[in-house]
N, C-alpha and C positions, 0 to 999 in steps of 0.2 A: 837655934831655931831659924828656919828658912822663911824669907818673906814671901816667896812664890813657890808653889808646889811643882816639883819636877814631873815630867811625863814618865820617865823611866827611872827606876830605882834598883839598886843592888841591895836587897835586904840583909845579906850577910855582912857586907861592908858597913851598912848603917848600924847593924847590931854591934859590930866591933867598936864603932865610934860612939855608941849610946846616943844616936841622933834622935831628933824630935821633928815631926812634920805637922804643921797646922796650917789650915787654909780651906779653900773651897774649890769644888769641882762642879762645872756646869752639868746639869742633868741631861741636857741634849747631847752631850759628848759620850754618854753611856749607851752604846748602841744596842745592847740587849735589854736594857730597862726602858728606854724611851718609847718603844712601841706599846708597852703596857700602860702608859700614862695617857690621860686625857689632855694634859698640858705639860709639856716638858720644859717650861721656863722655870728657873729657880736653880738653886745650888744645893749640893751636899756638903756639909761641914765635916771636916776631917781633923782629928787630933790623934796622932799615932806616935808611940814611943817605942823605939827599937833598943833592945838590950841583949846582953849575953850573960848567962849565969853558968859558969863551967862550960859544958859542951852544948847547952841549950840556948840557941839564939831564938829570940821571941819578938813579937810585935803585939803591943797592947795599946788600947785606946778606945776611942768612941767615934762613931760615924752617925751623923744625924741629918735628916732631910724631911721636908714636908712634900709629900707626893700627891698629885691630883690624879685620882683613879676613879673608876666607875663603880658605884655601889651596885652590888649584884642583886639587891632587892628591888630598888626603884629605878635603876639604870641612869641615875643622875650623877653628876660630878660630886666628889667629896674629897676633902683634904685629909690625908692620913699622915700623921706625924710619926716618924720612925726615929728612934734613938737606940742604937745598938752598940753595946759594949763588946769589944772583941778581945780575944786572947789567942793568938796564933803562934804555933811553934814552927820555926823555919826548918824544913827538911828537904833532902835531895832524893830520897827514895821512899818507897812504901814501907820498907823494913824500919826505917827511922820513924816514920809516922806511927807505926804500931808501938814503938817504945816511948812515945810522948807521954808526959803525965796526963792524968785523966781530965783535968780542967782545960787542956789546950786542944785546939783544933789545928790540923796540919795546914801549912802553907807550903805547897810543893813548888820548889824552884829548881831550875836547871842551872846551867852555866850562864853567867852574865846577868843582864838587867831584865826586869819585868815591868810592864806598865802599872803605875800606881792606880789608875782608874779601874783596872781589873779587880784589884782587891776591894775597892770601894763598891764597885758594881756587884760583885759576888755577895758581899755582906748585905747590901740593900735588897737584892733578890731573895736571899734567904730569910730576911725579916718581913718581906711582903706576904700578907696572908693570901691563901689560895682563893678565898671568896671575900673580898673586902665588902663590909657593910657599915652603914651608919650605926652608931652606938645606940641611938634613940630610934623609935619606930618611924619609918619613913613613908608608910602608906597612909593616906587620909581617905576617909569615906567621901565618895563623890556623889552619893545619893542623899536626898533629903531624908529627914527623920520619918515623916509621914509615909513617904514612898517605901522606906526601908521596913517600917512596921507592917504595911500591907503585904510586902514580899515575904516577911517572916510568917504571917498568918497563912498565906497561900501555900507556902512551902510546908508548914506544919500540917495543914489540911491534906495536902496531897500525899503525905507520908503516913497519915492516920487512917487505918482501915475502917474506923467508925465515923469518918467524915460525912458519909451519906446520912447516917442517923442524926447528926447535928443539923444537917440541912432540913430534914423532915421535922425536927423539933421546932424550927423557926417558921415553917409553913402552916402549922396548926393541924397537920395530918396526924391522926391517932392510929 
């Protein structure tokens, strides 16, 4: 296990050596994810295990982070904890990707090394919901109860075609 995460990795070489990577990556270094966050301080925790079983080179592990995003209901900040288990098959072509076992997602690599942060960023972006929202109700009534009751009565009267008759009933007109 490495003490510090490398910036560039060769997934096939790591798979041949059955390497393990554990550490943290700064959220502000993830250039595609950072603009979606209200606060880009913090880290993503990475635990990846590279292996090879026959011809299948794979990366398995877990990526976790607490992201500060904007709630799409109330537009306030909210912390969203993401913990994503990954299972990637390392491939060099789309044909190889089509032959992967069903429970693997393809990790398309060319010749040489790839940035580790790209793998982490891709997985966090895929786990991020399209419309993040608080799990509990985030809207609170800003009007008083008495004021709200009078608004309900007025609204129900304006929608009621017999509201004129109700007014005549209270005036004593027969």
